[in-house]
N, C-alpha and C positions, 0 to 999 in steps of 0.2 A: 394645161397651162395657164387655161382663163381661170379654172378655180384656185390656182395659185396665186395669180395677180389678184382677185378679188379678195383673197384671205390677207395678201399683203396689204392691201388699200384698207380693210377694216381694220388691220392691226395697227396701221399708220395713224388712223383717226382715232383709237383708243389711245395711242401712246405718242402724243403730239408734243409733251414737253419733258425735260429730261427728270421732272418731278413725278410724271406719271408712271416711272418706274418701280415706283414704292407701291402702285397698285397692283402689281403684277400677282402677288399671292392673292389678292382678291379675286382678280379677274381669272386666275386658275382654277380656284375654288368654283368661282359661278361658274365657268365654262364645263369643270367637272361635275357640277350638279345638275346643268343641263344636258349634258352627255348621259348621265345616269338616266335621269328621265327619258330621253329618248331611247336609249337602250332598253329599259324597261317596256316601253309600247311598242317596240320591234319585237320583243320577245313574246309579248302578249298576242300582238298581231300574227307572229309567224305561228305560233301554238294554234290561234284559232283557224287561222287560213289552213294547216294541216289539217286540223279536225274536219273543217268543212271539205277540204279537197278528198280525207279518207272517206268521209259519208258520202261524197258525191261518187267517189269510185264504187263504194259498195252498194250505192243506190242503182248506179248502173249495171252492174254485175246481177243483183236480184232483177231488175227491169228486163235484162237481157234473157234471164232464166224464163220469166213469165212470157214474154213474147215467143220465145221457142216453145214453152208449152202451148200457148193459145196456137200458134201456127200449127203443130203437130195435131192438136185437137180438131182444128178446124179442116186438115189434111184427112183426118179420119173422118170426121162427119161428111165431106165431100165424096170419100170412099163406101161408106154406108150408102149414100144416095145413090150413087151410082150402080152398087150392087143390089139395091132395092127395087131399082127397076128393071133389072134382069129376072127378079125373083116374083115379080107379081105379074099376072097375067094382063095383057091389056092395059098397062101402066101407060104407053104414050097417051091414049085415049082418056084415062081417068084424068091423067096431069093436065090435058089440055082443056076440059070439063073443069078440073079446079081451078085452072087461069082464068077461063071466061068467068067463073063466079066470083073469083076474088076480085077481078078488075072490074065486074058489073057492080060489086059491093062498094068498091073504092069510088066508082064514078058516082052511084047514088049518094055516098056519104059528102062526097065534094059537091054535088047539086044542092045538097040539103044545106049545106055549108054556105055555098056562094048565095043562095037566096036567102040567107038570113044574116047575111055579112053586115049588110047597111043598118039594119036593125039592131044587131047587136053594138055597132059602132055607136049608133044615136044612144043606147041606153049608158055606154060609155062615156060619152061627152055630157050627159047629165049627170052622172055620178062625178066626173070631173069638177062641172061647175059647183056642185054642191060642196066639193073639198076647196073651191076656189074662195068660198065663202066663209070656210074655217080651216086656214093653213097650217094652223099650230097644231090640228089632232088628226086632219084628213081621216076621216072615220072609215072612207071607202077604198084606202088604200090597197089593201089586199085582196078585194074584190076584183077593183080596177086591174090589179095586177094578174089574178089568174085570167080574168077574161080576155085582157089584152094579150097574154101568152098563147091562150088558145087562138086567137085571131092571126096571132103572127106565126103560128104553125100552118093554119090553113093557107096564107098567103106563100109561106115557104114551099108548102107541098104541091100548091097548083103552080108555081112558076118553076119548081123542079120539073113536075110532069109536062108542062109546055115545052120544057127545052129537051126532054127526052123523045117529045114526039115527032114523028116523021111529018108534020105539018106544024110550022111555028109563025105562021102569018097572024096568028090572033095574039101573040106575045106582047104586043105593043099595046093592043086594046086591055089585054088583063093588067098589065103595068098602069094604065090609067086609072083602071077601076079601083086598083089598091092604094092609087095616091091619098085618099083620104084618110087611110090608116096611119101614115107618116107623120101626118098632122095631131093627130092623136097621140102617137108614140112619143113627139116633140111636147107636146102638151104634158104627158106623165113623167117624162124625163125632167120637165122644169120642175115640177110638184116635187119628184125625187131628189133633184139636186137642193132645192130650196129648203127640204127639210134635212140633207145631209148638213148644210151650211149652219143650221139653226140646233146642231145637237147638243152644243154648250148650253145655250138659253133652255132647251127643253128639260135637260138634267137639273139645272137649277130650278127649274119651275115644277119640277117633280113630275113632269109628264112621261112618266114610264111606258103609258101604252103607246103612245106615237113612236117613241125609240124602238120598242119592241117590234112594233110591225115594219119599221123602216128594215130593221135588223133582217127580218123575215125574209123581205124582199131581196134585200142583197145576198143573204145567204142562197137563197133559193136560184139566183141567177148566176151565182159562184158557182153551184153545182152545173147548171146547165153549161156555162162555159166550158167547164172542165170535160163534161161529155163530149160537147162537139169538138174541142181540142182533139180528145181520143180517137173521136170517129175519125176526125179528117186523117190523122195519123195512120188509123187503119187503113184507110181508103187508098193512102198514097202507097202503103206497103203490100195490101191484097187488094186492089183494086177490082178484078175479076171476080173472086171468091166474094168480097164485101157486099157486091150487087145483088147476090143471090138472096141476102137476108132482109126483111121489110125493117126490122130494128135498125140497121144500120143505114136507111136510106128514108127514114121517117123522121118526124120531130124538127128541132130547131137544127138550122143550116150556117149560121154565122155566129160567132163569138160577139155578145154584146157589150163587155166590158162595163157592167156596172159597178164591180167592186172597185176595178180602177177607177171609176168616175167619183166612188165614195172617199178613196183616198186623196183625190187630188182635191176635193171638195175642202178635207181637212185643212190641206195648206191654203186654198183659196180663202177660207173664211179668217184665218191668222194673217195672212198677208197684209192686209190693210191694219193692222194694229200695229205690226212692226215699220210700216210706212209711215203711220201717225206718231210714231214714238222718237222720229230722227229729230223733227225740229225741237221739241221739248228737251231732247238731250243735249243738242247744240247748245241751247240758250242757257240750260241750267244741268249740268253735266253731273253736279252731285245727287240730284234726284233720280239718278238712273234705277235704284231699287225700286223707286216708288212708281215710275214710269212702267216697269216691268211688272209690276204687281199682278197684273192680268195672268201673266205667262202660268204663274205657279198655281194661281186660283182656278184656272181652266184644267189643270193637271190633275189637281186637286178633285176637282168633280168627276173628270174622268176615271180616276182610281176609286173614288168612293161611290160614284153614281152610276156610271156608265157598265163597269167590268161584268156585273151580274146580269145586266140586260142583253150582252152581245155574246156570239158563238164563243166559246173558250177557245177555240183553235185560233181563232183571230189575234188574241192576245192584245186587246185593245188599248191597254195603257200602253205596253211597248212600242206598240204603232204609232199612237199618238206622241210619246214621248220622243221617238225617233224623229217624227217630222218636225215637232217643234224645236228639237235639238239642232238638228240641220239648219232648219231656218235661223236659229239663234246664231250659230256659228257664220253663218253668211252674213248675217246683220252687223255683227260685231267685227268681221273681217274687214267688211269695207271702212270703218273707221279705222282699225290696226294697221292696214295698208296704206293709210292716208299720209302723204310725206309733210301735209301741211297739219296736221294733228297737233292742236295746243296742249300745255301742259296740264290744264285743268281736266280735259277731256282724257288724255292718258292716264291721269290719276284715277278719274272713275272706273277707265276700263281695268284698270289693275286692280281695283279694289274689288269691282264687279265678278273678276274670275273667281276669286276664293268666295264670294258671297254665292255667286252661283250655284257651285258644287255642295257647298253647305247646305243649300236649302233645297237641293236635289236628293241628298242625303236625308232630310226630312220626309221627302215622299217616299223613302225606302228604296231608292235607286243608286244602285252602286256606280260610281263616278266611271271606274273601268268599263263599264259596261255602254258609256255615251261615247260614242266614236263618230265623228273625229274629234279632238280635242276643242275645246269652245272657241278657243283663239290661236289653234296651232303651237301651243306652248311659246308664244309672242310674249309672255307677260314680262320673261326676262328682259327682252328687247326693249320693250315699253318702258321697264324701270329704266335701263341704260339708257334709253333715248330720253327719257324724262328727267333724268340726273344731266344728260349732256346738254339739254334745252337750259339749265339753270345755269350750268357752268359756261355755255355759250354768252348768256344772258349776263352773267357777271362779267367775263373777260371784254364782251362789248362795250358795256358801261365804263367798265376801268379804262379800257383805250382811248373811248371817248372823252372822258372826263381828263385824264392826261395829255390828250391832245390839244385840248381847250386851255390846261394850264401852261403846256409846254409854249403854245401860241402866244398866250398873254405873258411868260416869263421871258422869253425870248424879245418881245415887242415892247417889254417893260410896262405893261399896262398898269397903271397906277389903279385904275377905277376896279380892277382883277382882285383887290386887297381889301380887307373889311378889319372893322374892329369890333371885338366882342364885349361883352357889357362890362369885362374888366380894362377895356380899353387897348387890349395887346392886338398886334397884328395879326390878321388871320387870312388863309385864302379863302375863297368862296365856295370851293369846291368838296373841301374836308366833311363838312359836316353833310352834304348831298351822298358822297361816297358812303359812310356808315349808314345811311338812313337805305341807301340802296343794298347794301349787304344784310342790313337787317330784313327787309322784303324778301330779298332772296332765301333768307334763311327761315322766313315764314312758310314760301312757297314750298322748299324742300320738306318742312316739317308736317305739312300738308299728306305728304306720303305715308307716314305712320311708320316709315322703314329706315332703320339706321344706316343699311349700306348706302341710300339715295343720299342720307344727311351727311355721311362721312365723306361720300366722294365730292359733294360740295364743297363741305369744310377742306378740305385737301384743295381745290382749286383757290378757295379764298385766301388760305394761307400762301399758295405760290403767287397769286397776282398782288397780295399785299407785299411781299416779299420783293416782288420784281419791280413794285411802285416804288420802293425804297431805294433799291438800285439805281434806277432809272433818273429818279431826283438828284442822286449823289453825283451820277455821271453827268447830268445837266447842268447841276452846279459846278463842277469841275470846269468843264467845257466855256462857260460862260466867264467864269472867273479868268481864264486862260486870257482874255480880250482886254483885261485891264493889269494882269501881271506883267505881259508883254506887250505892252501899248505902243500903237505908231504917235508920231509927232501929234501934239493936240488932241491926246485923250478926253471922251467925253466924261467931262468930273460929274456933270448932271446925271448923266446916264449911270453913273456908277453908285451915286445915293439913291436912286431907285432902285437900282440891283441889291444895296444893302438892306433896303425895305424889305425886298422878297426874301433876303437872307433870314432877316428875322422873324417873318410871316412863316416861313417854312419851318424853321426852327421851332416856334411858337406852336405849329401844327402837331409836330412831333410831341411834344410835352403834352398837349390836349389828348392826344390817343392814350396816354399813361398815365395821367395825373390824377390820381383818387385824394378827394377831400371827403373821409367818411364823417367829419364832424359837421361839415356842412350839408350832408347828404349827397354830396356831387360826385359821381362815379364816371370815370373815363370811359372812352368810346370802347377801349380794348376791354375791361373788365365788364362792361355791357354785353358786349359780345359774347364773353367767355361764358357769362349766366345765361344767354340765349342758347348756347352750345351743348352745354352739361347734360340737360335734359332729353337731348335728341340723339345720344351716341351712346355706343357700349362702353362699359368699363376699359376694356383692354385699349377701344380705339382713344379714352380720355387720357390715359398715360401718354400715348403719343402727340395728342393736342397741347398737353400741359408744355411738352418741350418746344412744339412750334410756337405757343403763345408764349413763352419766355425766351424764344429766339426773337419774336417780332418785336418785344418790349425792349430787347438788347438794340436790334435794329432800329427804334425809333430813338433811343438814346443816342446811339451812334451818329443818324442822322442829323440830330439836333446839334450835337457838339460839333460835328463837321462843318454844319453851316455856321457856328460862331467862330471856328477856328478860320474858315474861309474869311469870314467877315474880318477876323482880326488881321489876316497875312495881307487883306487888300490895302487897311490901312498902312501899314509897311510899306509896301510894294509902291502905292501911290502918293500916300500923304507925307511918308518920311524917306522917299526913295533917294534924295540928295542929303537930307540929315544924317541918316544912317553912314552915309558913304563918307562923312567927313569925322566920323567918331576915330579918335586916337591919331589923328593926322595934326599937322601943325595949325590949321585951321581950328580946331576942336579947344584947345587951351584958351582961346579967346573968345569963344563963344558960349553959349546956354543953351546947348542943343536937348539936354535933358528936361530942362525947363518947358522948352516949346514942346516936346513930346507930352510930357505930363499934362500939359495945358489942354492939348489935342485930346488927349484922352478924356480929359474932363468934360469938355464939350461933346465927345460922342455919348459918352455916359449920360450926361443931361440930357442929350436929345433922344436918347433910347430907353431911358430907365423907366419910363412911363408906358412905352407899347411892348416892351421885352418882357416874356415871363420872367418872375421874380427869381425864379430856381435857375434860371439861363444867364441871368445878371451877373450872378456869382461865379458862373464859367466866365462870361465874357472877362471879367476882372482878372481872374486867374491866368486867362489865356493871354490878357495883356500884358500882365507879370511876365509871363513866361515866355512870350514872343519878344518882349522887349531885353529879358536877360540874355536869348539866345542870340540875338542880333548884335547886343552889345559884346558877347564874347566872339563871335564869329567876326567883328569888325577888325580883328588883328590882322585878317587877309586884306584890308581895304589897300586900295594903291596908296604909296608914299608913307604908309604906317612905319615909323621908327622911333623906339623908346630910348632918349638919350638921357644918359646918367644925371645930365645936367637939367634937364627938363624935369617940371612939378608934375610927373605925370600921376605920382602915389596920391597928392594932395586932389589933383582934379577927379581921380577916380571916386576918391572919397565923398569928394562934392557931389558927382553925379548919383552916388547910392543914396546920400543923406537928401537929395532931391526926389530921387522915387520913393524912398521909404516915407518922406513927409507925406506925398501925395497917396500913396495907398494906405498908410496908418488912419489918415485922417477923413477916408471915404463914407465911413460909417458913421460919423458924426455931422455929414452934411444934412440940412435940414430937408431936400429933396428926395433925399436918400434913405431917409430913417424908415426903419421897418423893413426895406426892401434889400438890403445889403447884409449879409451873414457869414462873408469871405472870413475866414482867419488869417489876420495879418500876420500871425507869427508862422503859418506855413508858407507864406510869400517871402518871409525875412530868411527862413533857414534855407531857401533854395538860393538866394541872392547871396548867401556866406560865401559861393562858390568863386565869387569876384575875388574875395581876399586871397585864394590861391593863384588866381590870376595874377593878382600884385604881387605877389611873393615870388612867382616866377620870373617876373620881369625885374625885379629890386634885388634879387638874391645875388651875391658875389658869384663867380664864375665855377668857383669850386662848389659851392652849394646848390648848383641848379638841379644836379641828379636827386641829390637829398629831397628837394622841395617836390620835385617829380614822383618820388617815391613815395612822399606822404600823399601827394594827389592823386594819384594811381590808387593808393591802399583806401582812399576815402570814398573815390568815384571809380567802380570797376569798370564802367564803360566809357572812361576818357579815351578820345581817340588820339592816336599818337601823331596822326595827320595834323589836328589843330594844334597840338604841344609842337610840332616842328615849326608851326607858322609864328608860336609866340616866342619860340627861341630865336627864329629868325629875324624877329622884329627888334630884337635888342641890339642896341648901338656896338655891344662887345662881342657879337656873335663870330663864331670860328666852327669849322667842321669837328673839332674835337669835341667840343660843347655838344654839339648833336649826335655825333656816334656814341658818346656815354649815353646820352639820354636813351636812345634806341637800343643801347645794349642793356641796360637797366630793363627797359620795357620787355624784352625778349626772354631776361631771367626772371621776371618775377610773376608769380602765380598768385591772383586774385579770386576769391571766391564770388561766384556770379549771384546776383540778387534781383530786385526790382529796378526797372529802368530809373535813372537818374535824369535830372536834366542835361547833362554831359552827351547824352545819347544823340540829342539832337544837334548838338555844335559838331559840326563837320569840320 
């Protein structure tokens, strides 16, 4: 159950956003590759374990046979001894005399050894002092070892005899007598340990003699320890029988462990180097190969300088490599398991994993023989963590910047806006956002891995789209405060809000506006050029679609801000003016002139701070929005087109006023070179007013025909609006409306591109 929960949590961490579902194929291939590696390791490990187990079983079987043979031979010897006693006359007397002679010889030898013990110790101390003066050569090492071994045997035999004697009162005195030997042994051990820890420097200095002497001492001690262990096993199994044989009761009595001391010294001499490597690695992780240069140098000297000087059975190069590899594994895992590991250090470990095995191959060492894996196969986890850290940094920075923008936008902070070199309004965080994305792109590129870069770019695409959506929602939410105002709406606040709309729209154009003639590239184009060399061709096809989607999103958001800007003008500035269209008040006032004058004021105020491409969109939106409101005014309260009223002339006058304004825009001095909108396009859209006028002025019998022509020209003409026009006629009757609806029901019009009438409801 706990494993399932852990898996679910890990899956939730990987798939935090809906867009992350696109990464499922990549994650599947990554986990499949990781599983294959683990399965391969398990198969190899199982194979090795089975071989070891089988060899062990075979060894146990062979050992058991040998033990049984020894047991049978010893029983045969014991039987022969017993039979011999019965065959020889006076054997008990002869045996007694033999034992007395043997004991006398042993006592005499022990007496000589005890009497010469101090003198021999003194000689050893003098030899040790000589070696103290020449620690790199220790010329007396073999002689000291030989003499020291003899003295150890003397002590062991003496202590063994006193323990087996009936009177043990002198045991304490004997122990005190041999105390000095322990000091000499410790002195010798220090020499030996020092030599073991300096093996690599001795090889580098080509001091082969010292290395060979040391190897001979360790090898001799290894043989001695094996003999002791064998005797101890035999004594445990055949205690009574073993006590009868002198060869099994004389010689070394304890395991001295010099081979183990030698192996520990290998680790002990390397440990400070690993410890000293920590701080340089933390400070400059990129220099890890240089920091660990000593590691491979020492293994090289072992392979080419030490192997021939050591017993072959030791497999000294493998011994060194196994110890060093285990220490390297432990050193690396301390960092790999660190939850606070920084991206540069993760990257260094990821790169080091490959470099390590490549350099071991140069030493002719098969990576499969290096167990465990130097980083427990955590390099894929580190890659994922490295990628997630960058993604998290991107998300955090984007969220933080948008929070700042949101707060400034809602509070209408004017100082949060700025003017660029062209004088256009801009938000202050746009440049910071793209700089941050470039920095994180550089961080991802340092990994040298396309999978890392592609994962980071996916996150960037996602967060850029999210930012577009959040801006649009926020613009819509804030605009509602003015579109549905309470009494005494804050007109000054709306002016700042409109400044923000212009700045946001300009930001979107800055993201996509390329001016190659001036050598100026947009943010998105520069982002694309940074992206291309870091990803695979397959991913680039996906990235191009994402970039195109972002480009469209920037255009849509910029246009949406301008559309909102224009809608606010009509909702706030023209709320009462538009409501009077086609009413009796309309005939006596110049509402269209007031509207175009207000348009002129807005365009004059914003033409220098709005991007020139958006200025054309603003003018087109003003023309379209005015036309839509003008046509929709047929629903105004109190509208009634009487045959006796000059509504045809008034409509014509409104059109001419609007045309005069829009046609003269490009000729205005302050707009020269800024406005490129085609007045012909505006004029073509406004022709629809002629159809409105015909629907109003046509005779009752001609209304259906006019509608048919109208519908044929504008396929998306709304029947509901047509009904409002028909009802606004002073000669309206239900028969006229029914005829129009019947004609609408029987007509088939081919659909095409949306016309202005799709906006008139």
